[in-house]
N, C-alpha and C positions, 0 to 999 in steps of 0.2 A: 219407948223407942220410936224413932221417926222412920218412916218408910218413904223412900223416894220412888216415885213412879216414872219410869222412862216412857216418854211419849215418842212415838214414831211419826216423823214428818214425811210427807210424800216426796219421793225423789223426783227432781226435775227431769222431764223427758226431753231428749235432744230434738231439735227442730229438723224436719226432713231437709235433706240436701238437695238443692236445686242449682243447676248449672246456668249461669247467667252469661249470655253471649252478647257482647257489645258489637253492634253493627259497625262496619268500617265507615270511615268518613267518606263523604262524596268525593269522587275524583276531581282534582283540580285541572286547570288548563294544561293541555299537552305541551311538553317541552319541545322547542324547535329542534329540528334535525340538525346535526353538525354539518358544517359546510363540506362539500366534497374536497378531497385532497388535491393539492396542486399537481399538475402534470409532471413537474420536476422540482425537487427541493432546491432552495437557494443555498446550496452548499458551496463554501469557498474552496476552490481548488487552484493549484498552481499552474504555471504555464506548461510545465512538463506533463501535466495531467490531461491536456488536450490530446485526444487520440490515444489515451493510455490503453483502452480495451484492445485495440488492434496491435499495439506494441507488445502487450503481454501475450497475445495469441501467437504472434510470430517470433517473439524473442525469448520467452521463458520456457523452461522444462525441455530444453534441447541440449543436454550435456554432451559436447562433442570434442572437447579439448583435453580430456584426461579424467582423472578420478578425484572426486571431492568428498571429504568426510566432515560432517558438522555435528557438534553436540551442543545442546542448550539445556540449561537447568535453572531453577529458581529456588532460592533458600526460603526458609520460613520467615526471615526478616525482610524479604523483598529484594534481595540482591540477585541480579541476573548474571549468569556466567555462560560464556560461549567460547568454543575452541573450533577453529576451522583449519583443515589441512587439505592441500591440493598437490597432486602430482601431474605435471605436464605430460601429456601423451606423446609429444614430439621430442622434447629435449630430455625428459626424465627428471627435470628439476623438481624439487619438493619445497613447498613454501607453506607457512602457517601463520596463525594469528590468534592471540588470546584477547578476550574482551570481558569487561565487567561493566555493569550498569546498575545504579542505585537510584530509586525514586524517593525523594523527600517530599511526601505529599503535604506535610504540615506547612512547609515554606514554599511549595510550588517549584521545586528545583530537581534537576536530574543531573547526576554525575556519571561520566563515562570515561573509562581508561582502556587502552589497548597497547599491546606489544607484539610486533610482528617478527617473523624470522629474519627480516632484513634489518633488524635492530632499530626499528622506528618506534619511538615512544610517543603516544598521542593522548591528549586529555581534552574533554569537552564538558562544559558547564552550561546547562540550559535553565533559563528562568521563565516559567510559564504563568501567564495571567496574574502576575504579581503587581506590576505597575499599572496595568490596564487590562480589562477583559479582551481576550483575543490577541494580545501582544506577547510575542515570544522573543527573548533575547538569547543568543548563543555565542559562546566564546570558545574557540577551538585553537589548539596549539599542538605542534608536533616537533620532535627533535630526534636527529640521528647522531648518536655519540661517535659513530665510526668515521663519518666524513664531515660532521659539523653542520649538515643541512638542517634548516629550521623553517617553520612555516607558522603563520598565525592569521586567523580570520575572525572577524566580528560580524555577526549576522543579526539583523532585526527583521522579524516576520510578523505580519498583522493579517488576520482573517476575521471577517465579520460580515453578515448580511450579504453573502454572495460575492464579496470582494476579497481578493487575496493579493497582497503585495509583500515583496521581499527585497532586501538589499544587504549585500555583504561586501566587506572590504578585505581584500587580500593584502596584508601589510608588507609582505616581502616580495611581491610581484607587481611592480609598477610604481606605486600601489594601484591595484586594479579594483574597480568598483563594478560589481555584477548586480543587476537588478532585474526583476520581472514583475509584471502586473497582469492579473487575470480577473475578468468580471463574468459572473455566472448569473443570468437572469432567465428563469424558467427553462433551463437546459441549454440556452444559447451561450457559448463560451467565446470570449474575445480576449486575446492576450498578446503581450509583447515581452521580449527579453533583450537586454542590452548589456554590453561590457565596455567600460570607459577607462582609459589609461590616464591617471592623473598627472604623471610625470610628463608624458608627451602631449597631453591635452588632445587625445584622439579617441574617437569611437571605433573600437576594434571589432565589435560584433553587434549585430542586431538581427533579430528574428521576429516574425509575426505568425500568429496562428488564430484560426477560427474553427469552431466546432459546434456540434449540436448533439446532445445526449438525451436518450430516453431509456427506460428499462429494457426495451426490446432491441434497439439499434442505436448506432452512433456514427456521425460523420465528422471528418476533420480535414482541414486544408492548412498547409504550412509553407512558409517561405523562409529558408535558412540562408546563412552565409551572405548576407547583404543582397537578397533576392537573386541569388545565383543557383540555388537548389530548391525545387518545389516538390511537395509530396501531397498526395490525396489518398485518403483511406476511408474504408467503410467496414463496419462491424455489425453483425446481425446474429441475435440469439434466436435461431429458428424454432427450437423447442427447448424445454428445460435441460435436455441432455445433449443438444447439438448446437455448436457455435461455428460460425464461418466468417471470414473476412478477407479483404484484399487491400493491397497498398501499392500505389504507383509512385515512382520517383524519377524525376527528370532534372538533369544538370545541363543548363544551357551553355556552359563553357566547353562541354565535351560533345563530340560528334556521334556518340553512341545513342542507341534507341532508349525509349522509356523502359525502365526496369519495373516489372510487375510481379508481385508476390501474392500467393494465395495460400491461406491456411485454414485449418479446421480442427475442432476438438470434439471428441465424442466421450461422454461420461458413461462408463460401463456400469458402475455401481457407486455407492457412496464412498468407496475406498479406492477406486481405480478409474483412470481415464487414459485415453490415447490421443496423440496429436500428430498432425502431418502438415507439411508445407512444401511448396515448390515455387521456383522463380523462373524467369524467362530464359536463364542460362542453363536450365536443367538440373540445378542443385536441389536435391530432395532431402528434406529433414524429417526424421521420425523420432517420436518420444513416447515413452510409456511410464506412468507414475502409479505406484501401488503403496497404500498404507498397510503395512503388514499387521501391526497391532497398535495399541495405544502408545504413541511416542516413537514409532519407527516409520520412516518414509524413504522409499527407494525410487530413483528415477534413472532409467537407461535411455540412451538416445544415440543417434548417428546422423552424419551428414554424408550424402552420396552424390557423386557426379554422374548423372545418368548418361552423359555423353562419353564418358571414359570409364566404363564399368570394369574393364580389364586392367586398369592401371592402379598403382598404389597411391591413390589420392583421397581415399575415403577416411572418415574420422568417426570414432565411436568414443563414448564416455559414460560415466555413471556418477550419480550423486547419492550419498547415503546420509540421512539426517536422523539424529536421535534428539528428541525434545521432550520436555516435561509438560 
């Protein structure tokens, strides 16, 4: 019989583990620091945006003519719905309007429709940046089946590199061609607005405006109604929660003095602020806005004649907005 002998071979021993650290590569040349931001963006704004800060301070958030209710919502498919209702505080008349808006981002188009309580049907089609970057075309039409009144406008708007230009033709009035141009260079705004009647070959309106905007303050000068009315305004953001501004208006065709308005806004919290304004005739305006929760905004306001406090000449109002 054969016997096989099993030989034992030595087991290989594992090598000791050593951690190898690769030194980092030597630092390369330092990257140059980015250039400092410009004092004001070359943002293209329209003629009506010259002095908008003081216009919003003195004109917005003062509901004094009645009660307004507004609801806004957005569906999962991107359709915007809004319903507005208003009750006039003096006559008691109630009016309303329904609106829908749909954004077709694939084709750069916006479709809007509305129907008011006055039985006015209107539709708007906007074409955005399709033919050229910065170019917007708008086609608007309205029709009242009750009295047969109709209106149609075609608008072309172009904005790029601090230049804003717009022209629209009202086909059923004149036809009337309205145009405006505004140039923004480092916060300096220069603009003009005109209206020309094609049928009569007559310039029926022309306005000029000059302004200067910074994140802290803004100035604006306007000449309206063929250099018949002049306005000068100043807006100052004193602190993040305090804003103030003033506006002077002079009409050279009237013998009255210059009308000066002063307004201010104080932000109480991220959900509330108060506003106040007063003019040379003693008309005092007060407003308070509160965001109750996500999607509810309430504004109450009033206009009071401080020279006739005992008379029934004061006005109060309220706006309630529900939005998604």
